[in-house]
Backbone as CSV, one residue per row, in Angstrom:
resi,resn,N_x,N_y,N_z,CA_x,CA_y,CA_z,C_x,C_y,C_z
1,MET,-29.717,3.776,6.393,-30.703,2.871,5.807,-30.733,2.998,4.285
2,LEU,-30.644,4.266,3.800,-30.666,4.486,2.356,-29.449,3.857,1.690
3,GLN,-28.282,3.991,2.352,-27.069,3.407,1.797,-27.173,1.881,1.753
4,SER,-27.700,1.285,2.818,-27.860,-0.166,2.859,-28.837,-0.639,1.792
5,LEU,-29.913,0.122,1.623,-30.903,-0.235,0.609,-30.303,-0.135,-0.787
6,SER,-29.505,0.933,-1.015,-28.865,1.107,-2.319,-27.918,-0.052,-2.612
7,SER,-27.144,-0.461,-1.597,-26.215,-1.580,-1.775,-26.971,-2.870,-2.075
8,TYR,-28.103,-3.059,-1.381,-28.909,-4.261,-1.587,-29.461,-4.299,-3.014
9,LEU,-29.975,-3.166,-3.485,-30.534,-3.105,-4.834,-29.454,-3.311,-5.889
10,LEU,-28.264,-2.738,-5.653,-27.160,-2.924,-6.597,-26.739,-4.385,-6.664
11,ASP,-26.727,-5.051,-5.514,-26.352,-6.467,-5.490,-27.374,-7.325,-6.233
12,LEU,-28.648,-6.891,-6.213,-29.677,-7.625,-6.950,-29.484,-7.468,-8.446
13,VAL,-29.171,-6.235,-8.871,-29.009,-5.958,-10.307,-27.637,-6.426,-10.798
14,PHE,-26.595,-6.149,-10.002,-25.234,-6.541,-10.351,-24.652,-7.374,-9.208
15,PRO,-25.007,-8.641,-9.135,-24.567,-9.472,-8.011,-23.045,-9.605,-7.970
16,PRO,-22.468,-9.662,-6.763,-21.019,-9.827,-6.648,-20.557,-11.084,-7.383
17,ARG,-19.396,-10.965,-8.032,-18.829,-12.097,-8.758,-17.353,-12.204,-8.421
18,CYS,-16.933,-13.366,-7.999,-15.555,-13.554,-7.544,-14.567,-13.245,-8.657
19,ALA,-13.567,-12.433,-8.337,-12.541,-12.064,-9.316,-11.600,-13.215,-9.613
20,GLY,-11.608,-14.250,-8.748,-10.724,-15.378,-8.963,-11.333,-16.485,-9.796
21,CYS,-12.546,-16.909,-9.432,-13.180,-18.056,-10.104,-14.442,-17.680,-10.879
22,LEU,-14.872,-16.427,-10.758,-16.029,-15.886,-11.479,-17.374,-16.407,-10.990
23,ARG,-17.375,-17.114,-9.847,-18.646,-17.562,-9.290,-19.357,-16.402,-8.611
24,PHE,-20.679,-16.402,-8.674,-21.460,-15.338,-8.065,-21.552,-15.522,-6.551
25,GLY,-21.702,-14.393,-5.853,-21.922,-14.425,-4.419,-20.896,-13.678,-3.593
26,HIS,-19.673,-13.514,-4.110,-18.619,-12.822,-3.375,-17.722,-12.078,-4.362
27,TRP,-17.124,-10.988,-3.885,-16.139,-10.288,-4.715,-14.862,-11.099,-4.833
28,PHE,-14.505,-11.819,-3.746,-13.344,-12.709,-3.746,-13.693,-13.821,-2.770
29,CYS,-14.100,-14.974,-3.301,-14.699,-16.019,-2.475,-13.684,-16.655,-1.524
30,ASP,-14.205,-17.368,-0.528,-13.356,-17.992,0.483,-12.385,-18.993,-0.125
31,ALA,-12.837,-19.750,-1.120,-11.963,-20.754,-1.738,-10.778,-20.101,-2.428
32,CYS,-11.031,-19.014,-3.143,-9.947,-18.308,-3.826,-9.039,-17.606,-2.818
33,ALA,-9.644,-17.038,-1.781,-8.857,-16.351,-0.756,-7.894,-17.314,-0.077
34,GLN,-8.357,-18.541,0.175,-7.512,-19.525,0.842,-6.465,-20.114,-0.095
35,ALA,-6.680,-19.976,-1.408,-5.724,-20.506,-2.385,-4.555,-19.553,-2.629
36,VAL,-4.636,-18.332,-2.092,-3.549,-17.361,-2.267,-2.331,-17.835,-1.481
37,LEU,-1.181,-17.841,-2.138,0.049,-18.304,-1.502,0.855,-17.121,-0.991
38,PRO,1.337,-17.185,0.235,2.154,-16.087,0.767,3.493,-16.019,0.055
39,ALA,4.012,-14.809,-0.099,5.341,-14.636,-0.683,6.390,-15.050,0.343
40,PRO,7.474,-15.672,-0.098,8.527,-16.047,0.843,9.049,-14.827,1.586
41,GLY,9.331,-14.980,2.871,9.879,-13.871,3.654,11.327,-13.637,3.289
42,ARG,11.545,-12.821,2.271,12.885,-12.596,1.747,13.213,-11.112,1.814
43,PRO,13.813,-10.671,2.916,14.126,-9.246,3.039,15.077,-8.777,1.935
44,GLU,14.775,-7.634,1.333,15.630,-7.081,0.291,15.950,-5.626,0.605
45,CYS,17.141,-5.222,0.263,17.568,-3.836,0.452,16.761,-2.939,-0.470
46,LEU,16.200,-1.875,0.075,15.407,-0.958,-0.724,16.281,-0.051,-1.584
47,GLN,17.596,-0.083,-1.354,18.521,0.699,-2.148,19.002,-0.071,-3.380
48,CYS,19.519,-1.291,-3.166,20.130,-2.009,-4.287,19.385,-3.282,-4.687
49,GLY,18.433,-3.729,-3.878,17.651,-4.909,-4.224,18.249,-6.226,-3.804
50,GLU,19.442,-6.207,-3.220,20.062,-7.452,-2.786,19.401,-7.968,-1.504
51,GLU,19.464,-9.290,-1.323,18.880,-9.868,-0.119,19.641,-9.413,1.125
52,LEU,18.895,-9.171,2.200,19.477,-8.757,3.471,19.535,-9.951,4.426
53,PRO,20.345,-9.857,5.457,20.370,-10.925,6.458,19.005,-11.088,7.103
54,GLU,18.688,-12.275,7.526,17.396,-12.530,8.161,17.209,-11.693,9.423
55,ALA,18.327,-11.239,10.018,18.249,-10.503,11.280,17.920,-9.025,11.079
56,VAL,17.537,-8.614,9.855,17.210,-7.213,9.609,16.144,-6.753,10.604
57,ASN,16.304,-5.524,11.123,15.328,-5.012,12.089,14.630,-3.781,11.544
58,ALA,13.696,-3.254,12.319,12.871,-2.147,11.841,13.685,-0.918,11.498
59,GLY,14.794,-0.712,12.189,15.616,0.457,11.903,16.528,0.282,10.719
60,GLY,16.584,-0.940,10.180,17.457,-1.212,9.061,18.857,-1.570,9.533
61,VAL,19.538,-2.406,8.788,20.934,-2.738,9.053,21.711,-2.462,7.785
62,PRO,22.992,-2.146,7.887,23.770,-1.877,6.668,23.712,-3.063,5.707
63,CYS,23.427,-2.765,4.455,23.365,-3.802,3.439,24.781,-4.264,3.103
64,PRO,25.049,-5.555,3.105,26.390,-6.043,2.786,26.847,-5.661,1.379
65,ALA,25.893,-5.446,0.477,26.246,-5.156,-0.917,26.547,-3.678,-1.168
66,CYS,25.720,-2.781,-0.588,25.893,-1.361,-0.905,26.189,-0.498,0.316
67,GLY,26.064,-1.059,1.525,26.392,-0.306,2.732,25.295,0.590,3.240
68,GLU,24.197,0.718,2.498,23.100,1.575,2.930,22.187,0.829,3.900
69,SER,21.370,1.569,4.622,20.406,0.948,5.550,19.085,1.694,5.493
70,TRP,18.533,1.756,4.298,17.307,2.510,4.083,16.075,1.825,4.637
71,GLY,16.133,0.564,4.888,14.940,-0.200,5.204,14.855,-1.355,4.229
72,TRP,13.753,-2.043,4.212,13.656,-3.151,3.273,12.281,-3.211,2.640
73,VAL,12.184,-4.004,1.586,10.960,-4.096,0.807,10.530,-5.550,0.728
74,GLY,9.235,-5.787,0.732,8.723,-7.146,0.644,7.328,-7.166,0.042
75,ALA,6.772,-8.353,-0.100,5.435,-8.525,-0.675,4.634,-9.502,0.182
76,ALA,3.315,-9.383,0.081,2.435,-10.206,0.907,2.150,-11.564,0.302
77,ALA,1.988,-11.628,-1.018,1.546,-12.874,-1.650,2.260,-13.085,-2.978
78,LEU,2.120,-14.293,-3.509,2.662,-14.592,-4.832,1.669,-14.157,-5.907
79,HIS,2.195,-13.620,-6.984,1.385,-13.116,-8.088,1.056,-14.266,-9.045
80,GLU,0.170,-15.136,-8.597,-0.243,-16.280,-9.391,-1.636,-16.710,-8.961
81,GLY,-2.280,-17.534,-9.782,-3.590,-18.078,-9.450,-4.640,-17.008,-9.177
82,PRO,-5.493,-17.225,-8.175,-6.567,-16.279,-7.880,-6.061,-14.867,-7.577
83,MET,-4.890,-14.742,-6.927,-4.369,-13.413,-6.633,-4.030,-12.667,-7.916
84,GLN,-3.396,-13.332,-8.860,-3.062,-12.693,-10.134,-4.328,-12.257,-10.865
85,GLN,-5.342,-13.114,-10.861,-6.598,-12.776,-11.523,-7.283,-11.608,-10.835
86,ALA,-7.252,-11.598,-9.513,-7.891,-10.513,-8.768,-7.184,-9.186,-9.016
87,ILE,-5.859,-9.193,-9.031,-5.110,-7.962,-9.282,-5.392,-7.442,-10.684
88,HIS,-5.472,-8.335,-11.656,-5.781,-7.909,-13.028,-7.155,-7.239,-13.087
89,ALA,-8.140,-7.866,-12.436,-9.485,-7.286,-12.421,-9.502,-5.946,-11.695
90,PHE,-8.794,-5.883,-10.597,-8.716,-4.667,-9.779,-8.040,-3.535,-10.541
91,LYS,-6.986,-3.866,-11.260,-6.147,-2.851,-11.903,-6.654,-2.425,-13.277
92,TYR,-7.165,-3.362,-14.041,-7.489,-3.075,-15.438,-8.976,-3.150,-15.781
93,GLU,-9.784,-3.689,-14.886,-11.204,-3.866,-15.198,-12.115,-3.029,-14.317
94,GLY,-11.529,-2.094,-13.568,-12.339,-1.200,-12.747,-12.964,-1.827,-11.530
95,ARG,-12.440,-2.974,-11.076,-13.038,-3.670,-9.936,-12.517,-3.082,-8.625
96,VAL,-12.839,-1.810,-8.381,-12.321,-1.106,-7.202,-12.872,-1.668,-5.898
97,GLU,-13.981,-2.396,-5.976,-14.560,-2.959,-4.761,-13.678,-4.055,-4.154
98,LEU,-12.661,-4.488,-4.903,-11.759,-5.523,-4.407,-10.719,-4.990,-3.421
99,ALA,-10.556,-3.677,-3.347,-9.494,-3.093,-2.518,-9.499,-3.613,-1.078
100,PRO,-10.618,-3.595,-0.354,-10.585,-4.091,1.030,-10.228,-5.570,1.131
101,ASN,-10.717,-6.387,0.184,-10.400,-7.817,0.206,-8.912,-8.065,0.011
102,LEU,-8.293,-7.297,-0.877,-6.875,-7.483,-1.162,-5.990,-6.860,-0.091
103,ALA,-6.426,-5.743,0.468,-5.622,-5.072,1.498,-5.467,-5.912,2.755
104,ARG,-6.368,-6.843,2.981,-6.242,-7.667,4.185,-4.991,-8.534,4.141
105,TYR,-4.498,-8.856,2.934,-3.242,-9.610,2.828,-2.064,-8.731,3.220
106,LEU,-2.138,-7.456,2.884,-1.096,-6.519,3.310,-1.086,-6.389,4.824
107,TYR,-2.271,-6.300,5.406,-2.346,-6.123,6.852,-1.878,-7.372,7.589
108,ALA,-2.105,-8.531,6.992,-1.673,-9.777,7.629,-0.156,-9.801,7.807
109,VAL,0.564,-9.100,6.927,2.023,-9.039,7.020,2.453,-8.360,8.317
110,ALA,1.596,-7.487,8.857,1.942,-6.741,10.072,2.169,-7.657,11.269
111,ALA,1.705,-8.887,11.173,1.893,-9.833,12.274,3.182,-10.632,12.132
112,GLU,3.943,-10.371,11.056,5.160,-11.125,10.798,6.398,-10.301,11.142
113,THR,7.476,-10.982,11.495,8.755,-10.337,11.760,9.447,-10.038,10.427
114,PRO,10.052,-8.848,10.227,10.142,-7.724,11.169,9.043,-6.686,10.988
115,TRP,7.993,-7.022,10.205,6.958,-6.032,9.923,6.207,-5.580,11.166
116,THR,6.121,-6.433,12.174,5.456,-6.026,13.413,6.116,-4.777,13.974
117,ALA,7.450,-4.774,14.014,8.180,-3.604,14.510,8.083,-2.433,13.545
118,ILE,8.107,-2.720,12.258,8.023,-1.647,11.261,6.680,-0.938,11.337
119,PHE,5.594,-1.708,11.498,4.267,-1.095,11.568,4.122,-0.209,12.815
120,ARG,4.875,-0.519,13.860,4.863,0.360,15.035,5.680,1.618,14.780
121,GLN,6.667,1.528,13.901,7.624,2.612,13.726,7.206,3.673,12.721
122,PHE,6.629,3.279,11.582,6.428,4.291,10.544,5.299,5.256,10.905
123,ASP,5.432,6.488,10.368,4.504,7.570,10.706,3.304,7.639,9.774
124,ALA,3.510,7.310,8.510,2.434,7.456,7.531,2.687,6.540,6.346
125,MET,1.640,6.338,5.562,1.728,5.530,4.345,1.636,6.433,3.118
126,ALA,2.253,5.989,2.035,2.184,6.721,0.777,2.044,5.731,-0.368
127,PRO,1.063,5.920,-1.256,0.937,5.022,-2.403,1.954,5.370,-3.474
128,VAL,2.447,4.373,-4.189,3.252,4.638,-5.379,2.328,5.325,-6.383
129,PRO,2.717,6.495,-6.894,1.776,7.297,-7.688,1.671,6.873,-9.150
130,LEU,0.539,7.207,-9.745,0.342,7.128,-11.187,0.575,8.503,-11.791
131,HIS,0.988,8.545,-13.049,1.039,9.828,-13.739,-0.392,10.307,-13.972
132,SER,-0.570,11.619,-14.037,-1.913,12.191,-14.176,-2.634,11.679,-15.429
133,ASP,-1.889,11.444,-16.517,-2.530,10.933,-17.739,-3.095,9.534,-17.501
134,ARG,-2.306,8.682,-16.833,-2.761,7.328,-16.563,-3.934,7.340,-15.564
135,PHE,-3.871,8.276,-14.608,-4.955,8.379,-13.632,-6.264,8.757,-14.329
136,ARG,-6.198,9.727,-15.244,-7.410,10.123,-15.962,-7.938,8.978,-16.825
137,GLU,-7.044,8.217,-17.402,-7.436,7.089,-18.248,-8.107,5.986,-17.434
138,ARG,-7.527,5.677,-16.265,-8.034,4.575,-15.449,-9.130,5.033,-14.501
139,GLY,-9.037,6.267,-14.013,-10.032,6.801,-13.092,-9.684,6.625,-11.636
140,TYR,-8.608,5.926,-11.345,-8.187,5.691,-9.966,-6.759,5.170,-9.971
141,ASN,-6.130,5.263,-8.815,-4.808,4.684,-8.608,-4.988,3.462,-7.718
142,GLN,-4.754,2.280,-8.253,-4.994,1.060,-7.489,-4.127,1.002,-6.231
143,ALA,-2.903,1.556,-6.298,-2.034,1.565,-5.119,-2.622,2.450,-4.026
144,GLU,-3.253,3.545,-4.418,-3.859,4.433,-3.421,-5.049,3.759,-2.738
145,LEU,-5.861,3.039,-3.505,-7.004,2.347,-2.910,-6.536,1.282,-1.924
146,LEU,-5.468,0.559,-2.281,-4.911,-0.421,-1.355,-4.382,0.264,-0.098
147,THR,-3.693,1.386,-0.302,-3.114,2.120,0.822,-4.192,2.583,1.783
148,ARG,-5.275,3.126,1.257,-6.343,3.634,2.117,-7.032,2.493,2.883
149,SER,-7.216,1.369,2.228,-7.823,0.228,2.923,-6.895,-0.297,4.006
150,LEU,-5.598,-0.355,3.705,-4.626,-0.806,4.701,-4.540,0.187,5.856
151,ALA,-4.529,1.477,5.535,-4.422,2.506,6.570,-5.604,2.477,7.527
152,SER,-6.788,2.150,7.016,-7.962,2.100,7.891,-7.851,0.958,8.893
153,ARG,-7.163,-0.125,8.504,-6.949,-1.238,9.416,-5.819,-0.944,10.402
154,ALA,-4.766,-0.299,9.896,-3.573,-0.059,10.719,-3.652,1.239,11.509
155,ASP,-4.685,2.040,11.261,-4.866,3.323,11.944,-3.660,4.232,11.732
156,LYS,-3.278,4.398,10.472,-2.176,5.273,10.087,-2.672,6.273,9.039
157,PRO,-2.093,7.480,9.015,-2.496,8.452,7.998,-1.922,8.117,6.630
158,VAL,-2.579,8.627,5.591,-2.118,8.451,4.216,-1.693,9.801,3.662
159,LEU,-0.470,9.858,3.134,0.021,11.069,2.471,-0.093,10.834,0.973
160,ARG,-1.236,11.198,0.415,-1.538,10.895,-0.990,-0.534,11.534,-1.938
161,GLU,-0.056,12.729,-1.611,0.852,13.434,-2.513,2.252,13.561,-1.931
162,ALA,2.631,12.593,-1.098,3.996,12.602,-0.568,5.000,12.495,-1.693
163,ILE,4.647,11.723,-2.713,5.500,11.583,-3.887,4.619,11.581,-5.124
164,LEU,5.079,12.262,-6.166,4.308,12.407,-7.398,5.129,11.906,-8.578
165,ARG,4.428,11.397,-9.582,5.097,10.976,-10.823,5.032,12.140,-11.804
166,THR,6.181,12.657,-12.185,6.233,13.866,-12.999,6.204,13.604,-14.494
167,GLU,6.559,12.399,-14.916,6.555,12.051,-16.333,5.906,10.689,-16.527
168,ALA,5.181,10.562,-17.610,4.587,9.268,-17.937,5.692,8.310,-18.359
169,THR,5.543,7.058,-18.011,6.511,6.037,-18.387,5.793,4.924,-19.133
170,ARG,6.540,4.213,-19.953,5.939,3.054,-20.612,5.754,1.951,-19.581
171,SER,4.901,1.000,-19.920,4.652,-0.109,-19.014,5.951,-0.841,-18.706
172,GLN,6.079,-1.298,-17.447,7.257,-2.054,-17.051,7.184,-3.509,-17.511
173,VAL,6.017,-3.959,-17.936,5.833,-5.354,-18.348,6.745,-5.667,-19.532
174,GLY,7.531,-6.726,-19.413,8.385,-7.163,-20.503,9.762,-6.532,-20.524
175,LEU,10.021,-5.555,-19.634,11.322,-4.899,-19.602,12.302,-5.682,-18.720
176,THR,13.586,-5.571,-19.058,14.603,-6.193,-18.223,14.776,-5.374,-16.946
177,ARG,15.534,-5.921,-16.006,15.786,-5.229,-14.745,16.409,-3.854,-15.000
178,ALA,17.411,-3.801,-15.876,18.082,-2.536,-16.181,17.133,-1.565,-16.876
179,GLU,16.317,-2.074,-17.795,15.368,-1.224,-18.518,14.305,-0.666,-17.576
180,ARG,13.885,-1.467,-16.602,12.899,-0.999,-15.630,13.467,0.159,-14.804
181,ALA,14.715,-0.001,-14.367,15.344,1.052,-13.567,15.478,2.334,-14.381
182,ASP,15.886,2.211,-15.637,16.048,3.382,-16.502,14.697,4.022,-16.817
183,ASN,13.662,3.204,-16.933,12.330,3.692,-17.291,11.752,4.623,-16.228
184,VAL,12.078,4.383,-14.955,11.506,5.188,-13.869,12.481,6.230,-13.306
185,SER,13.727,6.179,-13.747,14.728,7.104,-13.203,14.369,8.561,-13.503
186,GLY,14.364,9.392,-12.464,14.089,10.812,-12.635,12.647,11.166,-12.917
187,LYS,11.742,10.222,-12.698,10.335,10.448,-13.045,9.457,10.786,-11.845
188,PHE,10.065,10.976,-10.667,9.288,11.260,-9.459,9.857,12.478,-8.739
189,ARG,9.002,13.123,-7.958,9.465,14.194,-7.076,8.676,14.134,-5.779
190,ALA,9.297,14.640,-4.711,8.652,14.649,-3.394,8.777,16.029,-2.780
191,ASP,7.875,16.337,-1.851,7.856,17.630,-1.172,8.545,17.486,0.182
192,SER,9.674,18.169,0.345,10.432,18.040,1.591,9.631,18.505,2.795
193,GLN,8.777,19.511,2.629,7.982,19.998,3.757,6.979,18.945,4.226
194,THR,6.578,18.057,3.328,5.613,17.013,3.673,6.284,15.793,4.295
195,VAL,7.475,15.414,3.786,8.055,14.121,4.174,9.249,14.221,5.103
196,SER,9.805,15.415,5.291,11.022,15.547,6.089,10.832,15.012,7.509
197,GLY,11.740,14.138,7.922,11.721,13.594,9.276,10.771,12.439,9.499
198,LEU,10.013,12.043,8.489,9.019,10.982,8.658,9.551,9.613,8.227
199,ALA,9.097,8.589,8.920,9.311,7.210,8.481,8.074,6.811,7.682
200,LEU,8.265,6.397,6.434,7.153,6.174,5.514,7.093,4.731,5.037
201,LEU,5.870,4.269,4.798,5.654,2.970,4.177,5.069,3.202,2.791
202,LEU,5.830,2.832,1.748,5.353,2.897,0.372,4.535,1.654,0.070
203,VAL,3.402,1.828,-0.610,2.526,0.692,-0.916,2.289,0.634,-2.424
204,ASP,2.390,-0.581,-2.994,2.119,-0.778,-4.417,1.407,-2.104,-4.608
205,ASP,0.961,-2.370,-5.833,0.235,-3.610,-6.080,1.169,-4.776,-6.388
206,VAL,2.105,-4.594,-7.321,2.983,-5.694,-7.712,4.444,-5.258,-7.629
207,LEU,5.262,-6.109,-7.055,6.704,-5.887,-6.941,7.407,-6.911,-7.815
208,THR,8.133,-6.436,-8.821,8.851,-7.363,-9.698,10.345,-7.260,-9.408
209,THR,11.006,-6.291,-10.014,12.418,-6.079,-9.691,12.595,-5.082,-8.551
210,GLY,11.532,-4.338,-8.233,11.628,-3.322,-7.186,12.142,-1.993,-7.671
211,ALA,12.289,-1.812,-8.986,12.859,-0.578,-9.535,12.038,0.650,-9.156
212,THR,10.720,0.552,-9.260,9.864,1.703,-8.950,9.941,2.037,-7.466
213,MET,9.862,1.035,-6.612,9.959,1.260,-5.172,11.291,1.912,-4.811
214,ARG,12.383,1.414,-5.408,13.698,1.968,-5.074,13.829,3.417,-5.532
215,GLU,13.304,3.730,-6.701,13.371,5.106,-7.184,12.549,6.025,-6.283
216,CYS,11.356,5.594,-5.903,10.522,6.400,-5.001,11.214,6.592,-3.655
217,ALA,11.809,5.529,-3.128,12.495,5.618,-1.841,13.668,6.587,-1.914
218,ALA,14.419,6.539,-3.012,15.567,7.429,-3.167,15.128,8.890,-3.187
219,VAL,14.033,9.162,-3.891,13.527,10.537,-3.966,13.039,11.002,-2.593
220,LEU,12.324,10.152,-1.895,11.828,10.511,-0.561,12.974,10.746,0.409
221,ARG,13.983,9.899,0.349,15.143,10.082,1.222,15.884,11.367,0.885
222,SER,15.974,11.701,-0.393,16.669,12.927,-0.796,15.959,14.171,-0.290
223,GLN,14.668,14.043,0.005,13.888,15.177,0.506,13.686,15.109,2.022
224,GLY,14.477,14.269,2.692,14.505,14.305,4.150,13.735,13.249,4.886
225,ALA,13.110,12.294,4.170,12.408,11.217,4.878,13.403,10.465,5.758
226,ALA,13.026,10.205,7.007,13.940,9.562,7.943,14.146,8.088,7.619
227,ALA,13.122,7.432,7.116,13.199,6.018,6.750,12.099,5.731,5.742
228,VAL,12.350,4.780,4.864,11.356,4.382,3.865,11.336,2.867,3.789
229,PHE,10.147,2.294,3.902,9.955,0.860,3.740,8.983,0.653,2.584
230,GLY,9.054,-0.488,1.948,8.176,-0.772,0.821,7.423,-2.069,1.011
231,LEU,6.128,-2.051,0.726,5.306,-3.255,0.841,4.378,-3.333,-0.363
232,ALA,4.438,-4.454,-1.069,3.576,-4.674,-2.229,2.599,-5.805,-1.937
233,LEU,1.503,-5.797,-2.652,0.505,-6.837,-2.477,1.046,-8.188,-2.950
234,ALA,1.727,-8.207,-4.094,2.184,-9.486,-4.644,3.474,-9.319,-5.418
235,ARG,4.148,-10.448,-5.611,5.345,-10.489,-6.438,5.329,-11.778,-7.249
236,PRO,6.000,-11.782,-8.421,6.055,-13.006,-9.222,6.719,-14.154,-8.475
237,THR,6.375,-15.360,-8.864,6.956,-16.532,-8.218,8.464,-16.539,-8.349
238,MET,8.968,-16.217,-9.536,10.408,-16.155,-9.748,10.841,-14.706,-9.649
239,GLY,11.153,-14.257,-8.424,11.571,-12.884,-8.200,13.035,-12.705,-8.529
240,PRO,13.554,-11.460,-8.299,14.932,-11.178,-8.598,15.862,-11.932,-7.662
């Protein structure tokens, strides 16, 4: 009762305001939620980033470009319109209350092929980590909040420290594909005792070239992870 009363009083003093259209009454209103466009179902190799055949399955198939079969990476929505505005508010304006609203788009992917099989297969989720300096500056890791909201829906455990960022990196915004890969190379480490033998789902907010996801996947695989899949909330309209 006290918690409900506190929430009611907070809503009176600081009423919810939609992150998409700024209208009062909801954190992310129905109109903005319905305006979010799904990302095209374009399977990509988590090793090299090349498109995979549509017949890719949960266990992975050898990539025609690099021969690896690590799994694949995808995104739930396009990074434009209300979704882009909501992610900006969530990531840079401290709007942590948006996590459950945004995570529902990630969970909706679980009903799509081949994610239905993947969601049955993986053992745990892991957020793409922030460096400790960035975490102290922001106060939270937006990928972790998304992961926890998704995990509560999917009934899967979260391995918060499955992978850690060991060095701060400059922002990936504005960098070329090659510069993004170089920017994150060698900047992560994983604990083999934590991840060995596990099939993991990496979760992040935005997928652009996939450089960060691929680097994290490579590190996790090097420490014994049996399989690694990547899922982001959104990707730019013009992807790689």
